[in-house]
N, C-alpha and C positions, 0 to 999 in steps of 0.2 A: 478549464481545469476545475477540479473538484475539491481536493482536500490537501491541506498541508500535512506533511509528515517529515520530521527530522530536518527542519529549515529548508524544505523543498516542497514542491507541489506535484502530486501524482494525478494523472487523468487516465482512467481505464477506457480503452477503445474496444477491447474484447478479450475474452479468455475462453478457451475450449480445450478439448483433450489433446490438441496439437500444439497450441502456442498461446503466448501472452502478447497483447498489443497495447501499448501505453505511451503517454507523453510524460516527460519529467522536466521540471524547471527549478532553478535554484540560483542564489539564495532568495528567500522571501521575507527576511527580517523577522524571524521567529523571535518574539520579544523576550523569551526566557533564556535563550542561548543562541544568539545569532551567529551565523557562519560569516566570517570576515574574509573578503577577497582583497588582495592588494589593489589599492585605488590608483597608484601611479603606473603600474605595469601589470594589469590583470592577465592571467593566463588565457591562452586561446581556447582552452577546454577544461572542464572538470571531469574527473573520473570517479564513478561510483560503482559499488558492488551491489548486486541484487541476488538474493537467495529466495528460493521458493521450496516449500515442502507440501506433500499431500500424503496422508491427511494432515490437517493443521495440528501443531503440537498441543499438549495439554496446557492448562492454566493452573499452576500450583498443584499439579498432580491430578486435577479434576478435568472433565471435558472442556474443550476450548470455549464453548458457549456459556460456561458458568458465569453468572453475573450479568448476562444479557437478557433483557426482557422485551416483550412485545405485548401491549395491552395488559400489563401487570402480571403476565405469566412468563415462565422460562421460555426463552426463544428456542424454537425447534428448527435446526438447519435442514431437516428433511421435509419441512412443511412448505407452503407457498412462499415464493420469493418476491412477490410484487410489493411488499411493504418494508423492505430493508431500511428505508429512510426513517421508519418509525421505531426501529429497534434501538434501545438505549442500553448503555453499559454502566453499571454502578460505579459511582465515583470511588476511587480507591481500589478498584479491581486490580488484581495482580496481572502483570504482563504475561505474554505467552512464554512457556518454558523453552529451554534450548531443545530443539527437535532431535529425534533419533536420526542418526546419519543415514539409515536405510530409507528414510522418507524423503530425502532430498531429490528434487526433480529439476533443479536449476541452481547454478552457482556461476555467475557471469559478471565480469567487469565491463562497463559500458562508458562511452564518452558522452559528454553533454557540451557541445560547442558553444562558444560565446555567440549568442543570437538573442538579443533582447526581445522579450515577448511579454505581452500583457494578457492576463487570463482572468476570468470571472471565478470567484469562489463563493458558493459552490458552483459547480459546472453542470454540464449536461449529463454527466455520469452519476449524479447524486442518486443514491438509492440502489446502486448496482453492486455494492460491496459494503463491508463493515470494517470499522477500525477496532483493533484489539483492546484499546483503552480510550477513555474520553481524551480528546486532544483539542488544542487551540483551533478554533474554526471561525475566522473572521468572515463576515459577509461583505465582500468588497471586490473591486478589481485590483489585481496585484501585478506589478511588473518585476520580472526577474531578468538578470543579465545572461543567463545560460538556459538553453532550451533544446530539447531533442524529442523525437518520436522514434520508437523502436518496435520491431516485431521480433520476438524470440521464440524459437521452438523449444519445448521442454526437452531436457537431456534424457529424461526417463518419463514414461507415461504416468500421469497422475493416478493414484490409487484410490481416490475418493472423489466425490462430487464437489469438494471444496479444496482450495489451495490457500496457503498462508504465504504472504510475500513480505520480506523484510529488507530494508536498505541499511540495516545495522547488524546483520548477521544473527538476529535473535539473541543479542548479547550486548551488554550485561543485563542481568535480571532486572535491575532498576533503571534501565535506559530511559532517557527523556525523549522518547519517540513512540509512534504507534506503528504496529504492523498492520497489514492489510489482509482481510479475509474475503476471498473472492469465490462465489459460486461459479462453476464452469457452465458456460452457455453453449449456444449453437455456433457452429463454424459460420464465418461470413466471408465476403470477397477478399478480405485481407489475411485470412487464415493461412492459405498455402499459395 
């Protein structure tokens, strides 16, 4: 697993023009707003909503990459993608704006069954995507009680080489979570 987002951990397995492949685990004891699950009678599954848009929404009305730098220069999402792990986002950067409904390519509820799982943070997918804002990033092994892997076809083809994914519906503006910015890659054996 790679990165906590919204008291959960997201791991990217692949994203292309056809689908998104990922794992999701929760809760991971986010220290600022932990998600609580009943200890005496935990539910057999959690349900989460994932939304994706392409192109990614603006940030405070400016392009989504505003406030992101690589080697001290503005990050260019059209440039080489082999150094995404080195891209930094300015502390205090605004989150992504609420997207235009016409850019929606996915809006899906999914289940995360009770399946205790331990993952490494960061994981093998480090450097394959960006977070919209600086976010809690422990470097540790983390155990979560709920875990699932999903492959989802986009409901509408992406309109850009990048997609933005949110587990909080890109709302509210001051949400305490990070959205995920993913460059589309090649299809793989799990695509179709």
